[in-house]
PyMOL Python script that loads the backbone (N, CA, C, O; Angstrom):
from pymol import cmd

cmd.read_pdbstr("""\
ATOM      1  N   MET A   1     130.118 132.442   7.407  1.00  0.00           N
ATOM      2  CA  MET A   1     130.888 133.133   8.415  1.00  0.00           C
ATOM      3  C   MET A   1     131.637 132.105   9.260  1.00  0.00           C
ATOM      4  O   MET A   1     131.099 131.039   9.562  1.00  0.00           O
ATOM      5  N   ASN A   2     132.844 132.413   9.634  1.00  0.00           N
ATOM      6  CA  ASN A   2     133.692 131.508  10.403  1.00  0.00           C
ATOM      7  C   ASN A   2     134.130 132.244  11.667  1.00  0.00           C
ATOM      8  O   ASN A   2     135.196 132.860  11.694  1.00  0.00           O
ATOM      9  N   GLU A   3     133.312 132.180  12.705  1.00  0.00           N
ATOM     10  CA  GLU A   3     133.621 132.801  13.989  1.00  0.00           C
ATOM     11  C   GLU A   3     133.342 131.802  15.089  1.00  0.00           C
ATOM     12  O   GLU A   3     132.345 131.081  15.045  1.00  0.00           O
ATOM     13  N   LEU A   4     134.225 131.756  16.080  1.00  0.00           N
ATOM     14  CA  LEU A   4     134.044 130.842  17.192  1.00  0.00           C
ATOM     15  C   LEU A   4     134.379 131.564  18.481  1.00  0.00           C
ATOM     16  O   LEU A   4     135.386 132.267  18.569  1.00  0.00           O
ATOM     17  N   SER A   5     133.525 131.386  19.484  1.00  0.00           N
ATOM     18  CA  SER A   5     133.778 131.880  20.833  1.00  0.00           C
ATOM     19  C   SER A   5     133.623 130.687  21.756  1.00  0.00           C
ATOM     20  O   SER A   5     132.588 130.021  21.757  1.00  0.00           O
ATOM     21  N   LEU A   6     134.668 130.418  22.548  1.00  0.00           N
ATOM     22  CA  LEU A   6     134.689 129.215  23.358  1.00  0.00           C
ATOM     23  C   LEU A   6     135.313 129.526  24.711  1.00  0.00           C
ATOM     24  O   LEU A   6     136.397 130.103  24.786  1.00  0.00           O
ATOM     25  N   THR A   7     134.627 129.143  25.768  1.00  0.00           N
ATOM     26  CA  THR A   7     135.184 129.246  27.108  1.00  0.00           C
ATOM     27  C   THR A   7     135.924 127.952  27.380  1.00  0.00           C
ATOM     28  O   THR A   7     135.404 126.868  27.115  1.00  0.00           O
ATOM     29  N   GLY A   8     137.127 128.057  27.905  1.00  0.00           N
ATOM     30  CA  GLY A   8     137.864 126.844  28.159  1.00  0.00           C
ATOM     31  C   GLY A   8     139.049 127.052  29.075  1.00  0.00           C
ATOM     32  O   GLY A   8     139.359 128.163  29.504  1.00  0.00           O
ATOM     33  N   GLU A   9     139.705 125.923  29.359  1.00  0.00           N
ATOM     34  CA  GLU A   9     140.885 125.906  30.221  1.00  0.00           C
ATOM     35  C   GLU A   9     142.084 125.432  29.413  1.00  0.00           C
ATOM     36  O   GLU A   9     142.019 124.413  28.726  1.00  0.00           O
ATOM     37  N   ILE A  10     143.162 126.170  29.501  1.00  0.00           N
ATOM     38  CA  ILE A  10     144.392 125.778  28.820  1.00  0.00           C
ATOM     39  C   ILE A  10     144.970 124.560  29.538  1.00  0.00           C
ATOM     40  O   ILE A  10     145.123 124.565  30.759  1.00  0.00           O
ATOM     41  N   ILE A  11     145.288 123.517  28.771  1.00  0.00           N
ATOM     42  CA  ILE A  11     145.838 122.312  29.402  1.00  0.00           C
ATOM     43  C   ILE A  11     147.290 122.046  29.008  1.00  0.00           C
ATOM     44  O   ILE A  11     147.966 121.250  29.659  1.00  0.00           O
ATOM     45  N   HIS A  12     147.780 122.701  27.953  1.00  0.00           N
ATOM     46  CA  HIS A  12     149.183 122.532  27.546  1.00  0.00           C
ATOM     47  C   HIS A  12     149.585 123.721  26.681  1.00  0.00           C
ATOM     48  O   HIS A  12     148.814 124.158  25.827  1.00  0.00           O
ATOM     49  N   VAL A  13     150.791 124.244  26.900  1.00  0.00           N
ATOM     50  CA  VAL A  13     151.296 125.362  26.103  1.00  0.00           C
ATOM     51  C   VAL A  13     152.657 124.975  25.520  1.00  0.00           C
ATOM     52  O   VAL A  13     153.549 124.530  26.242  1.00  0.00           O
ATOM     53  N   GLU A  14     152.801 125.150  24.214  1.00  0.00           N
ATOM     54  CA  GLU A  14     154.071 124.892  23.527  1.00  0.00           C
ATOM     55  C   GLU A  14     154.977 126.118  23.657  1.00  0.00           C
ATOM     56  O   GLU A  14     154.488 127.226  23.879  1.00  0.00           O
ATOM     57  N   PRO A  15     156.280 125.929  23.520  1.00  0.00           N
ATOM     58  CA  PRO A  15     157.191 127.085  23.550  1.00  0.00           C
ATOM     59  C   PRO A  15     156.938 128.033  22.376  1.00  0.00           C
ATOM     60  O   PRO A  15     156.451 127.622  21.323  1.00  0.00           O
ATOM     61  N   LEU A  16     157.271 129.287  22.576  1.00  0.00           N
ATOM     62  CA  LEU A  16     157.156 130.296  21.526  1.00  0.00           C
ATOM     63  C   LEU A  16     158.046 129.908  20.350  1.00  0.00           C
ATOM     64  O   LEU A  16     159.175 129.453  20.535  1.00  0.00           O
ATOM     65  N   ARG A  17     157.522 130.094  19.135  1.00  0.00           N
ATOM     66  CA  ARG A  17     158.312 129.862  17.932  1.00  0.00           C
ATOM     67  C   ARG A  17     158.012 130.977  16.940  1.00  0.00           C
ATOM     68  O   ARG A  17     157.125 131.799  17.173  1.00  0.00           O
ATOM     69  N   PHE A  18     158.740 131.005  15.848  1.00  0.00           N
ATOM     70  CA  PHE A  18     158.596 132.072  14.859  1.00  0.00           C
ATOM     71  C   PHE A  18     158.432 131.484  13.467  1.00  0.00           C
ATOM     72  O   PHE A  18     159.032 130.460  13.139  1.00  0.00           O
ATOM     73  N   THR A  19     157.611 132.144  12.647  1.00  0.00           N
ATOM     74  CA  THR A  19     157.463 131.753  11.248  1.00  0.00           C
ATOM     75  C   THR A  19     158.732 132.170  10.498  1.00  0.00           C
ATOM     76  O   THR A  19     159.527 132.946  11.030  1.00  0.00           O
ATOM     77  N   PRO A  20     158.937 131.671   9.278  1.00  0.00           N
ATOM     78  CA  PRO A  20     160.093 132.127   8.489  1.00  0.00           C
ATOM     79  C   PRO A  20     160.099 133.652   8.273  1.00  0.00           C
ATOM     80  O   PRO A  20     161.154 134.251   8.066  1.00  0.00           O
ATOM     81  N   ALA A  21     158.907 134.268   8.324  1.00  0.00           N
ATOM     82  CA  ALA A  21     158.812 135.728   8.165  1.00  0.00           C
ATOM     83  C   ALA A  21     159.044 136.470   9.478  1.00  0.00           C
ATOM     84  O   ALA A  21     159.024 137.701   9.504  1.00  0.00           O
ATOM     85  N   GLY A  22     159.265 135.725  10.579  1.00  0.00           N
ATOM     86  CA  GLY A  22     159.552 136.356  11.861  1.00  0.00           C
ATOM     87  C   GLY A  22     158.349 136.634  12.739  1.00  0.00           C
ATOM     88  O   GLY A  22     158.476 137.308  13.761  1.00  0.00           O
ATOM     89  N   VAL A  23     157.172 136.125  12.358  1.00  0.00           N
ATOM     90  CA  VAL A  23     155.967 136.331  13.163  1.00  0.00           C
ATOM     91  C   VAL A  23     155.976 135.347  14.336  1.00  0.00           C
ATOM     92  O   VAL A  23     156.111 134.141  14.128  1.00  0.00           O
ATOM     93  N   PRO A  24     155.832 135.856  15.577  1.00  0.00           N
ATOM     94  CA  PRO A  24     155.812 134.947  16.727  1.00  0.00           C
ATOM     95  C   PRO A  24     154.506 134.146  16.778  1.00  0.00           C
ATOM     96  O   PRO A  24     153.428 134.679  16.516  1.00  0.00           O
ATOM     97  N   LEU A  25     154.625 132.855  17.121  1.00  0.00           N
ATOM     98  CA  LEU A  25     153.469 131.963  17.241  1.00  0.00           C
ATOM     99  C   LEU A  25     153.562 131.193  18.547  1.00  0.00           C
ATOM    100  O   LEU A  25     154.650 130.824  18.989  1.00  0.00           O
ATOM    101  N   LYS A  26     152.414 130.957  19.156  1.00  0.00           N
ATOM    102  CA  LYS A  26     152.370 130.095  20.328  1.00  0.00           C
ATOM    103  C   LYS A  26     151.162 129.173  20.179  1.00  0.00           C
ATOM    104  O   LYS A  26     150.037 129.632  19.981  1.00  0.00           O
ATOM    105  N   GLU A  27     151.410 127.870  20.276  1.00  0.00           N
ATOM    106  CA  GLU A  27     150.331 126.890  20.191  1.00  0.00           C
ATOM    107  C   GLU A  27     150.011 126.371  21.584  1.00  0.00           C
ATOM    108  O   GLU A  27     150.886 126.273  22.444  1.00  0.00           O
ATOM    109  N   PHE A  28     148.742 126.042  21.790  1.00  0.00           N
ATOM    110  CA  PHE A  28     148.325 125.450  23.058  1.00  0.00           C
ATOM    111  C   PHE A  28     147.103 124.574  22.841  1.00  0.00           C
ATOM    112  O   PHE A  28     146.479 124.608  21.781  1.00  0.00           O
ATOM    113  N   ARG A  29     146.776 123.799  23.844  1.00  0.00           N
ATOM    114  CA  ARG A  29     145.613 122.902  23.791  1.00  0.00           C
ATOM    115  C   ARG A  29     144.610 123.416  24.801  1.00  0.00           C
ATOM    116  O   ARG A  29     144.961 123.752  25.932  1.00  0.00           O
ATOM    117  N   LEU A  30     143.349 123.473  24.376  1.00  0.00           N
ATOM    118  CA  LEU A  30     142.257 124.013  25.178  1.00  0.00           C
ATOM    119  C   LEU A  30     141.237 122.924  25.461  1.00  0.00           C
ATOM    120  O   LEU A  30     140.886 122.143  24.577  1.00  0.00           O
ATOM    121  N   LYS A  31     140.759 122.877  26.714  1.00  0.00           N
ATOM    122  CA  LYS A  31     139.717 121.921  27.118  1.00  0.00           C
ATOM    123  C   LYS A  31     138.448 122.705  27.419  1.00  0.00           C
ATOM    124  O   LYS A  31     138.489 123.732  28.097  1.00  0.00           O
ATOM    125  N   HIS A  32     137.324 122.216  26.913  1.00  0.00           N
ATOM    126  CA  HIS A  32     136.022 122.842  27.147  1.00  0.00           C
ATOM    127  C   HIS A  32     135.056 121.801  27.699  1.00  0.00           C
ATOM    128  O   HIS A  32     134.993 120.671  27.213  1.00  0.00           O
ATOM    129  N   GLU A  33     134.303 122.202  28.728  1.00  0.00           N
ATOM    130  CA  GLU A  33     133.234 121.367  29.280  1.00  0.00           C
ATOM    131  C   GLU A  33     132.031 122.264  29.521  1.00  0.00           C
ATOM    132  O   GLU A  33     132.158 123.348  30.090  1.00  0.00           O
ATOM    133  N   SER A  34     130.866 121.808  29.088  1.00  0.00           N
ATOM    134  CA  SER A  34     129.642 122.571  29.319  1.00  0.00           C
ATOM    135  C   SER A  34     128.426 121.666  29.180  1.00  0.00           C
ATOM    136  O   SER A  34     128.533 120.486  28.846  1.00  0.00           O
ATOM    137  N   GLN A  35     127.277 122.253  29.444  1.00  0.00           N
ATOM    138  CA  GLN A  35     126.014 121.564  29.209  1.00  0.00           C
ATOM    139  C   GLN A  35     125.244 122.385  28.195  1.00  0.00           C
ATOM    140  O   GLN A  35     125.035 123.582  28.392  1.00  0.00           O
ATOM    141  N   GLN A  36     124.823 121.755  27.116  1.00  0.00           N
ATOM    142  CA  GLN A  36     124.114 122.421  26.030  1.00  0.00           C
ATOM    143  C   GLN A  36     122.736 121.786  25.852  1.00  0.00           C
ATOM    144  O   GLN A  36     122.502 120.648  26.258  1.00  0.00           O
ATOM    145  N   THR A  37     121.845 122.534  25.246  1.00  0.00           N
ATOM    146  CA  THR A  37     120.515 122.017  24.940  1.00  0.00           C
ATOM    147  C   THR A  37     120.427 121.757  23.444  1.00  0.00           C
ATOM    148  O   THR A  37     120.698 122.633  22.622  1.00  0.00           O
ATOM    149  N   GLU A  38     120.045 120.537  23.117  1.00  0.00           N
ATOM    150  CA  GLU A  38     119.892 120.146  21.712  1.00  0.00           C
ATOM    151  C   GLU A  38     118.597 119.371  21.580  1.00  0.00           C
ATOM    152  O   GLU A  38     118.398 118.366  22.262  1.00  0.00           O
ATOM    153  N   ALA A  39     117.704 119.836  20.698  1.00  0.00           N
ATOM    154  CA  ALA A  39     116.407 119.182  20.488  1.00  0.00           C
ATOM    155  C   ALA A  39     115.667 118.988  21.810  1.00  0.00           C
ATOM    156  O   ALA A  39     115.074 117.937  22.054  1.00  0.00           O
ATOM    157  N   LYS A  40     115.711 120.013  22.659  1.00  0.00           N
ATOM    158  CA  LYS A  40     115.027 120.054  23.960  1.00  0.00           C
ATOM    159  C   LYS A  40     115.618 119.095  24.997  1.00  0.00           C
ATOM    160  O   LYS A  40     115.004 118.862  26.038  1.00  0.00           O
ATOM    161  N   PHE A  41     116.794 118.541  24.729  1.00  0.00           N
ATOM    162  CA  PHE A  41     117.457 117.662  25.683  1.00  0.00           C
ATOM    163  C   PHE A  41     118.791 118.280  26.098  1.00  0.00           C
ATOM    164  O   PHE A  41     119.486 118.898  25.291  1.00  0.00           O
ATOM    165  N   ASN A  42     119.130 118.099  27.372  1.00  0.00           N
ATOM    166  CA  ASN A  42     120.421 118.565  27.862  1.00  0.00           C
ATOM    167  C   ASN A  42     121.500 117.569  27.481  1.00  0.00           C
ATOM    168  O   ASN A  42     121.300 116.355  27.521  1.00  0.00           O
ATOM    169  N   LYS A  43     122.631 118.109  27.116  1.00  0.00           N
ATOM    170  CA  LYS A  43     123.731 117.273  26.668  1.00  0.00           C
ATOM    171  C   LYS A  43     125.025 117.815  27.273  1.00  0.00           C
ATOM    172  O   LYS A  43     125.309 119.010  27.183  1.00  0.00           O
ATOM    173  N   LYS A  44     125.808 116.923  27.893  1.00  0.00           N
ATOM    174  CA  LYS A  44     127.111 117.330  28.394  1.00  0.00           C
ATOM    175  C   LYS A  44     128.094 117.321  27.239  1.00  0.00           C
ATOM    176  O   LYS A  44     128.150 116.370  26.461  1.00  0.00           O
ATOM    177  N   VAL A  45     128.861 118.383  27.139  1.00  0.00           N
ATOM    178  CA  VAL A  45     129.812 118.543  26.043  1.00  0.00           C
ATOM    179  C   VAL A  45     131.224 118.604  26.616  1.00  0.00           C
ATOM    180  O   VAL A  45     131.505 119.398  27.513  1.00  0.00           O
ATOM    181  N   PHE A  46     132.095 117.771  26.097  1.00  0.00           N
ATOM    182  CA  PHE A  46     133.508 117.752  26.474  1.00  0.00           C
ATOM    183  C   PHE A  46     134.310 117.752  25.179  1.00  0.00           C
ATOM    184  O   PHE A  46     134.037 116.949  24.286  1.00  0.00           O
ATOM    185  N   LEU A  47     135.293 118.640  25.063  1.00  0.00           N
ATOM    186  CA  LEU A  47     136.152 118.619  23.884  1.00  0.00           C
ATOM    187  C   LEU A  47     137.513 119.201  24.214  1.00  0.00           C
ATOM    188  O   LEU A  47     137.674 119.954  25.174  1.00  0.00           O
ATOM    189  N   GLU A  48     138.481 118.838  23.400  1.00  0.00           N
ATOM    190  CA  GLU A  48     139.804 119.437  23.432  1.00  0.00           C
ATOM    191  C   GLU A  48     140.114 119.861  22.006  1.00  0.00           C
ATOM    192  O   GLU A  48     139.786 119.161  21.048  1.00  0.00           O
ATOM    193  N   ILE A  49     140.756 121.025  21.881  1.00  0.00           N
ATOM    194  CA  ILE A  49     141.066 121.543  20.550  1.00  0.00           C
ATOM    195  C   ILE A  49     142.438 122.207  20.575  1.00  0.00           C
ATOM    196  O   ILE A  49     142.818 122.853  21.551  1.00  0.00           O
ATOM    197  N   ASN A  50     143.170 122.032  19.480  1.00  0.00           N
ATOM    198  CA  ASN A  50     144.455 122.706  19.328  1.00  0.00           C
ATOM    199  C   ASN A  50     144.210 124.151  18.927  1.00  0.00           C
ATOM    200  O   ASN A  50     143.338 124.439  18.108  1.00  0.00           O
ATOM    201  N   CYS A  51     144.991 125.065  19.515  1.00  0.00           N
ATOM    202  CA  CYS A  51     144.827 126.495  19.278  1.00  0.00           C
ATOM    203  C   CYS A  51     146.169 127.124  18.947  1.00  0.00           C
ATOM    204  O   CYS A  51     147.231 126.578  19.247  1.00  0.00           O
ATOM    205  N   ILE A  52     146.088 128.297  18.313  1.00  0.00           N
ATOM    206  CA  ILE A  52     147.303 129.047  18.001  1.00  0.00           C
ATOM    207  C   ILE A  52     147.011 130.538  18.137  1.00  0.00           C
ATOM    208  O   ILE A  52     145.935 131.009  17.768  1.00  0.00           O
ATOM    209  N   VAL A  53     147.982 131.270  18.670  1.00  0.00           N
ATOM    210  CA  VAL A  53     147.921 132.727  18.702  1.00  0.00           C
ATOM    211  C   VAL A  53     149.154 133.248  17.976  1.00  0.00           C
ATOM    212  O   VAL A  53     150.196 132.594  17.959  1.00  0.00           O
ATOM    213  N   ALA A  54     149.028 134.433  17.374  1.00  0.00           N
ATOM    214  CA  ALA A  54     150.131 135.015  16.617  1.00  0.00           C
ATOM    215  C   ALA A  54     150.307 136.483  16.995  1.00  0.00           C
ATOM    216  O   ALA A  54     149.388 137.126  17.502  1.00  0.00           O
ATOM    217  N   GLY A  55     151.492 136.987  16.740  1.00  0.00           N
ATOM    218  CA  GLY A  55     151.764 138.404  16.942  1.00  0.00           C
ATOM    219  C   GLY A  55     151.726 138.820  18.402  1.00  0.00           C
ATOM    220  O   GLY A  55     152.290 138.144  19.263  1.00  0.00           O
ATOM    221  N   GLU A  56     151.058 139.935  18.678  1.00  0.00           N
ATOM    222  CA  GLU A  56     151.006 140.523  20.021  1.00  0.00           C
ATOM    223  C   GLU A  56     150.387 139.591  21.055  1.00  0.00           C
ATOM    224  O   GLU A  56     150.758 139.645  22.228  1.00  0.00           O
ATOM    225  N   GLN A  57     149.445 138.731  20.642  1.00  0.00           N
ATOM    226  CA  GLN A  57     148.782 137.815  21.583  1.00  0.00           C
ATOM    227  C   GLN A  57     149.788 136.859  22.233  1.00  0.00           C
ATOM    228  O   GLN A  57     149.528 136.340  23.318  1.00  0.00           O
ATOM    229  N   THR A  58     150.931 136.623  21.582  1.00  0.00           N
ATOM    230  CA  THR A  58     151.918 135.699  22.138  1.00  0.00           C
ATOM    231  C   THR A  58     152.594 136.275  23.377  1.00  0.00           C
ATOM    232  O   THR A  58     153.234 135.540  24.129  1.00  0.00           O
ATOM    233  N   LYS A  59     152.460 137.580  23.596  1.00  0.00           N
ATOM    234  CA  LYS A  59     153.059 138.218  24.774  1.00  0.00           C
ATOM    235  C   LYS A  59     152.248 137.950  26.042  1.00  0.00           C
ATOM    236  O   LYS A  59     152.739 138.158  27.152  1.00  0.00           O
ATOM    237  N   LEU A  60     151.002 137.487  25.877  1.00  0.00           N
ATOM    238  CA  LEU A  60     150.192 137.146  27.047  1.00  0.00           C
ATOM    239  C   LEU A  60     150.823 135.953  27.748  1.00  0.00           C
ATOM    240  O   LEU A  60     151.338 135.046  27.095  1.00  0.00           O
ATOM    241  N   ASN A  61     150.785 135.952  29.047  1.00  0.00           N
ATOM    242  CA  ASN A  61     151.384 134.872  29.833  1.00  0.00           C
ATOM    243  C   ASN A  61     150.383 133.720  29.952  1.00  0.00           C
ATOM    244  O   ASN A  61     149.786 133.524  31.011  1.00  0.00           O
ATOM    245  N   LEU A  62     150.199 132.964  28.878  1.00  0.00           N
ATOM    246  CA  LEU A  62     149.253 131.851  28.874  1.00  0.00           C
ATOM    247  C   LEU A  62     149.874 130.668  29.601  1.00  0.00           C
ATOM    248  O   LEU A  62     150.989 130.249  29.288  1.00  0.00           O
ATOM    249  N   GLN A  63     149.143 130.133  30.577  1.00  0.00           N
ATOM    250  CA  GLN A  63     149.641 129.047  31.405  1.00  0.00           C
ATOM    251  C   GLN A  63     148.598 127.944  31.519  1.00  0.00           C
ATOM    252  O   GLN A  63     147.402 128.233  31.492  1.00  0.00           O
ATOM    253  N   PRO A  64     149.019 126.691  31.645  1.00  0.00           N
ATOM    254  CA  PRO A  64     148.056 125.619  31.915  1.00  0.00           C
ATOM    255  C   PRO A  64     147.248 125.961  33.172  1.00  0.00           C
ATOM    256  O   PRO A  64     147.796 126.417  34.175  1.00  0.00           O
ATOM    257  N   GLY A  65     145.947 125.731  33.093  1.00  0.00           N
ATOM    258  CA  GLY A  65     145.046 126.041  34.199  1.00  0.00           C
ATOM    259  C   GLY A  65     144.304 127.351  34.011  1.00  0.00           C
ATOM    260  O   GLY A  65     143.293 127.581  34.675  1.00  0.00           O
ATOM    261  N   ASP A  66     144.785 128.229  33.111  1.00  0.00           N
ATOM    262  CA  ASP A  66     144.094 129.494  32.842  1.00  0.00           C
ATOM    263  C   ASP A  66     142.728 129.201  32.216  1.00  0.00           C
ATOM    264  O   ASP A  66     142.622 128.421  31.269  1.00  0.00           O
ATOM    265  N   LYS A  67     141.688 129.835  32.757  1.00  0.00           N
ATOM    266  CA  LYS A  67     140.331 129.704  32.214  1.00  0.00           C
ATOM    267  C   LYS A  67     139.913 131.058  31.663  1.00  0.00           C
ATOM    268  O   LYS A  67     139.881 132.053  32.386  1.00  0.00           O
ATOM    269  N   LYS A  68     139.592 131.084  30.374  1.00  0.00           N
ATOM    270  CA  LYS A  68     139.277 132.343  29.706  1.00  0.00           C
ATOM    271  C   LYS A  68     138.251 132.102  28.599  1.00  0.00           C
ATOM    272  O   LYS A  68     137.875 130.964  28.315  1.00  0.00           O
ATOM    273  N   VAL A  69     137.806 133.201  27.981  1.00  0.00           N
ATOM    274  CA  VAL A  69     136.969 133.138  26.790  1.00  0.00           C
ATOM    275  C   VAL A  69     137.876 133.435  25.599  1.00  0.00           C
ATOM    276  O   VAL A  69     138.561 134.457  25.566  1.00  0.00           O
ATOM    277  N   PHE A  70     137.871 132.533  24.630  1.00  0.00           N
ATOM    278  CA  PHE A  70     138.725 132.641  23.457  1.00  0.00           C
ATOM    279  C   PHE A  70     137.840 132.870  22.232  1.00  0.00           C
ATOM    280  O   PHE A  70     136.823 132.200  22.056  1.00  0.00           O
ATOM    281  N   GLN A  71     138.238 133.821  21.392  1.00  0.00           N
ATOM    282  CA  GLN A  71     137.477 134.114  20.176  1.00  0.00           C
ATOM    283  C   GLN A  71     138.415 134.064  18.984  1.00  0.00           C
ATOM    284  O   GLN A  71     139.580 134.451  19.075  1.00  0.00           O
ATOM    285  N   GLY A  72     137.891 133.581  17.862  1.00  0.00           N
ATOM    286  CA  GLY A  72     138.704 133.500  16.660  1.00  0.00           C
ATOM    287  C   GLY A  72     137.988 132.751  15.564  1.00  0.00           C
ATOM    288  O   GLY A  72     136.773 132.865  15.405  1.00  0.00           O
ATOM    289  N   PHE A  73     138.759 131.975  14.801  1.00  0.00           N
ATOM    290  CA  PHE A  73     138.194 131.252  13.659  1.00  0.00           C
ATOM    291  C   PHE A  73     138.875 129.897  13.534  1.00  0.00           C
ATOM    292  O   PHE A  73     139.940 129.670  14.108  1.00  0.00           O
ATOM    293  N   LEU A  74     138.252 129.008  12.784  1.00  0.00           N
ATOM    294  CA  LEU A  74     138.782 127.666  12.538  1.00  0.00           C
ATOM    295  C   LEU A  74     139.406 127.597  11.150  1.00  0.00           C
ATOM    296  O   LEU A  74     138.925 128.212  10.199  1.00  0.00           O
ATOM    297  N   GLU A  75     140.493 126.829  11.059  1.00  0.00           N
ATOM    298  CA  GLU A  75     141.157 126.631   9.773  1.00  0.00           C
ATOM    299  C   GLU A  75     141.877 125.289   9.799  1.00  0.00           C
ATOM    300  O   GLU A  75     142.160 124.755  10.871  1.00  0.00           O
ATOM    301  N   LYS A  76     142.171 124.745   8.628  1.00  0.00           N
ATOM    302  CA  LYS A  76     142.985 123.537   8.555  1.00  0.00           C
ATOM    303  C   LYS A  76     144.393 123.876   9.027  1.00  0.00           C
ATOM    304  O   LYS A  76     144.881 124.986   8.813  1.00  0.00           O
ATOM    305  N   ARG A  77     145.049 122.896   9.680  1.00  0.00           N
ATOM    306  CA  ARG A  77     146.414 123.121  10.176  1.00  0.00           C
ATOM    307  C   ARG A  77     147.358 123.504   9.035  1.00  0.00           C
ATOM    308  O   ARG A  77     148.224 124.364   9.201  1.00  0.00           O
ATOM    309  N   SER A  78     147.187 122.867   7.886  1.00  0.00           N
ATOM    310  CA  SER A  78     148.016 123.185   6.720  1.00  0.00           C
ATOM    311  C   SER A  78     147.249 122.810   5.463  1.00  0.00           C
ATOM    312  O   SER A  78     146.173 122.216   5.527  1.00  0.00           O
ATOM    313  N   GLN A  79     147.814 123.163   4.331  1.00  0.00           N
ATOM    314  CA  GLN A  79     147.150 122.854   3.058  1.00  0.00           C
ATOM    315  C   GLN A  79     146.984 121.354   2.845  1.00  0.00           C
ATOM    316  O   GLN A  79     146.037 120.921   2.189  1.00  0.00           O
ATOM    317  N   LYS A  80     147.900 120.559   3.396  1.00  0.00           N
ATOM    318  CA  LYS A  80     147.879 119.112   3.188  1.00  0.00           C
ATOM    319  C   LYS A  80     147.208 118.345   4.323  1.00  0.00           C
ATOM    320  O   LYS A  80     147.187 117.114   4.307  1.00  0.00           O
ATOM    321  N   SER A  81     146.659 119.058   5.311  1.00  0.00           N
ATOM    322  CA  SER A  81     146.067 118.414   6.483  1.00  0.00           C
ATOM    323  C   SER A  81     144.595 118.759   6.597  1.00  0.00           C
ATOM    324  O   SER A  81     144.176 119.850   6.211  1.00  0.00           O
ATOM    325  N   ASN A  82     143.812 117.836   7.126  1.00  0.00           N
ATOM    326  CA  ASN A  82     142.412 118.119   7.423  1.00  0.00           C
ATOM    327  C   ASN A  82     142.194 118.364   8.906  1.00  0.00           C
ATOM    328  O   ASN A  82     141.059 118.567   9.336  1.00  0.00           O
ATOM    329  N   GLN A  83     143.263 118.349   9.697  1.00  0.00           N
ATOM    330  CA  GLN A  83     143.156 118.622  11.122  1.00  0.00           C
ATOM    331  C   GLN A  83     142.799 120.094  11.324  1.00  0.00           C
ATOM    332  O   GLN A  83     143.376 120.975  10.685  1.00  0.00           O
ATOM    333  N   ILE A  84     141.845 120.351  12.216  1.00  0.00           N
ATOM    334  CA  ILE A  84     141.374 121.711  12.478  1.00  0.00           C
ATOM    335  C   ILE A  84     142.166 122.325  13.618  1.00  0.00           C
ATOM    336  O   ILE A  84     142.492 121.655  14.598  1.00  0.00           O
ATOM    337  N   ILE A  85     142.472 123.618  13.476  1.00  0.00           N
ATOM    338  CA  ILE A  85     143.111 124.379  14.542  1.00  0.00           C
ATOM    339  C   ILE A  85     142.334 125.677  14.746  1.00  0.00           C
ATOM    340  O   ILE A  85     141.882 126.302  13.787  1.00  0.00           O
ATOM    341  N   PHE A  86     142.187 126.069  16.009  1.00  0.00           N
ATOM    342  CA  PHE A  86     141.448 127.267  16.401  1.00  0.00           C
ATOM    343  C   PHE A  86     142.438 128.420  16.446  1.00  0.00           C
ATOM    344  O   PHE A  86     143.311 128.451  17.314  1.00  0.00           O
ATOM    345  N   HIS A  87     142.316 129.369  15.523  1.00  0.00           N
ATOM    346  CA  HIS A  87     143.161 130.559  15.497  1.00  0.00           C
ATOM    347  C   HIS A  87     142.536 131.602  16.411  1.00  0.00           C
ATOM    348  O   HIS A  87     141.451 132.110  16.127  1.00  0.00           O
ATOM    349  N   ILE A  88     143.214 131.921  17.504  1.00  0.00           N
ATOM    350  CA  ILE A  88     142.704 132.845  18.505  1.00  0.00           C
ATOM    351  C   ILE A  88     143.062 134.281  18.093  1.00  0.00           C
ATOM    352  O   ILE A  88     144.225 134.600  17.845  1.00  0.00           O
ATOM    353  N   THR A  89     142.044 135.129  18.028  1.00  0.00           N
ATOM    354  CA  THR A  89     142.272 136.538  17.697  1.00  0.00           C
ATOM    355  C   THR A  89     141.991 137.457  18.876  1.00  0.00           C
ATOM    356  O   THR A  89     142.417 138.613  18.883  1.00  0.00           O
ATOM    357  N   HIS A  90     141.274 136.945  19.876  1.00  0.00           N
ATOM    358  CA  HIS A  90     140.940 137.769  21.051  1.00  0.00           C
ATOM    359  C   HIS A  90     140.778 136.860  22.269  1.00  0.00           C
ATOM    360  O   HIS A  90     140.168 135.794  22.188  1.00  0.00           O
ATOM    361  N   ILE A  91     141.338 137.304  23.401  1.00  0.00           N
ATOM    362  CA  ILE A  91     141.222 136.545  24.657  1.00  0.00           C
ATOM    363  C   ILE A  91     140.677 137.476  25.719  1.00  0.00           C
ATOM    364  O   ILE A  91     141.197 138.574  25.916  1.00  0.00           O
ATOM    365  N   GLU A  92     139.632 137.041  26.403  1.00  0.00           N
ATOM    366  CA  GLU A  92     139.032 137.845  27.489  1.00  0.00           C
ATOM    367  C   GLU A  92     139.417 137.263  28.820  1.00  0.00           C
ATOM    368  O   GLU A  92     139.019 137.785  29.861  1.00  0.00           O
TER     369      GLU A  92
END
""", "prot")
cmd.dss("prot")
cmd.show_as("cartoon", "prot")
cmd.util.cbc("prot")
cmd.orient("prot")
């Protein structure tokens, strides 16, 4: 199963663009900070991840500084790349 739910803050938003088929896309960068428990020890977690929304989600007014819960799945950026991108399917 490939599902991810991540609370984070938007730190950068790219301009709206369209696929050759006309599907609207918006890419942004998300920052996450939390404290997690691993093997009975607390661990501070810091990460940044590239994200993308498509279709109706692009109509949301996503701005740097917005803190939300993002849900979706992970995929390679392209067939020739091993870079991971978080495809957002739901924003709370």
